[in-house]
N, C-alpha and C positions, 0 to 999 in steps of 0.2 A: 533496816536490819541488815540488808547486803554490806552497807559500809561498816557497820559494826563487825560482823563476820571477816572483812577483809581486813580491819585493824588487829583481829583477834589472830587471825592466819599470818599476820605480819610479825606479830609479837611471839608467836609459837617459833615461826622459823627463825627468828632472831635468837630466842632461848637455845633451838636446836644447834644452831651455827655456833654461838657462844660457848654451849655445854659439851660440844664434841671435840673440841679443838684443845690439842695438848699445846705447850709452852712454844714447842717450834711451829705450830700451826697447822698440824696433820691430824685428820680425824682419828678418833681412836678405833673404833670399830664400826662395822655395820650394825651389829647388835647394839652397841651402845647408843647410836644414832637411833635406832627404833625405839628403844626402852626411853630416851629422852623425848621422842615425838609422841610417844603414847602418853607419857607424864604431862608432856603441854596440852595435849588434847584432852585431858582430864580422865584417861583411860587407865584402870589399874589391873594389874594381875593377881590374883589371890594367893600364888605359890611363887610370884615371880618370874614364871615364865609361862607363856601363853600355851606351850605346848604340854607342860604340866597340867593346866587348867582344863584344856581339852580331854586330856587323857582320864582325869580324874572325873569330869563330866560324864565321859563315855563309861566307866567303870560303874559309876554309881546309877545311870540308867539302866545298863545291863542288869545289874544286880537286882534294881528293884523291880524291873519288868518280870526278871525271873521269879522273884519271891512272890510277887502278886499273881503271875499268870500259870504257874507251874501246877499250884494245888486245884485251881479250876480247870485245866487240861485233865488232871487226874479224875476230878469228878465227871468230866464230859466222857471220858475213855470208860468207865465204869458203867454209866448210863448206857453206852451204846453197846456194852458188852451184855446187858441184862436185856436187851431188846431182841438179840438173836435167838 
């Protein structure tokens, strides 16, 4: 299995080197290199940029946790107020 992983890594490195070169042989940009490396590794970004993926995940998690936990907190607070 290690040999197969090594071959896959060499193939990904070759694809990265080939895809990021312009006609004059200069790399396009660091972002282009990272995008090609992600594609070669089989990783995809839902929005095209990992930062947007993380932002959407954070916003979704915050909204869901607030929507679920706030009503429970209101019930807890009202019950505590009745005990006094």
